[in-house]
N, C-alpha and C positions, 0 to 999 in steps of 0.2 A: 649759111646765109646771114645768121646773126653776127658772126665775126666780120663778115664783109661790111655790113652796115655800120657797126661800131668801129671798124677800122678806119673809116673815112671821117669820123667825128673830129679828130685833131686837124685835119685839113680844112674842114668847115670853120673851125674856131680860128685857125690862122687867117683864112680869107676874111672872116668877119672882123677880126681885129685890124687887119690891114685896111679894110674899107672904113671902119670907124676912125682909124688914125688919119686917113686921107680926107674923108668927107665929114667927119663928126658923128657923134653917137646918134643923134636924132635921125639923120639921113640914113645911117647904116641900119637902124631899126625899121625905118620905112621901106628900105630895099628888101630887108628880110621878110617883112609882112607881105609885100607884093609878091615875092618869090613863093611864099607859102600859098597864097591865093592862086597864082598861076599854075602851081604844081598840081592843083586839084581840077583844073579846067579840063584836062584830058578825060577825066572820069565823068564829069558833068555832061560833056558833049559826046560821050561814047555810047554805043548800043548797050553797054552794061547797065546803064540807068533804067532801061526799059525792060530788062529781064524780070520775069515774075517767078520763074523756076529754073533750076540748073539744067543745062542740056544733058542728055543721056550720053555717057561715055561710049566710045567705040569699043566693040567686042574684039579682043585680040586672042588668037589661039596660039 
């Protein structure tokens, strides 16, 4: 999993550079900040937020 996440870092850097080149640095940073905020919204509005303890795992034989 670690390799998967770090493997796409160059693609993100390339996309960020292209956006900064096309729209300017300030707009590129704003787009990145909005992306970070939006990426956490699924967790904020999911049932995970209301969990108080971990569910019990299913027993498998």
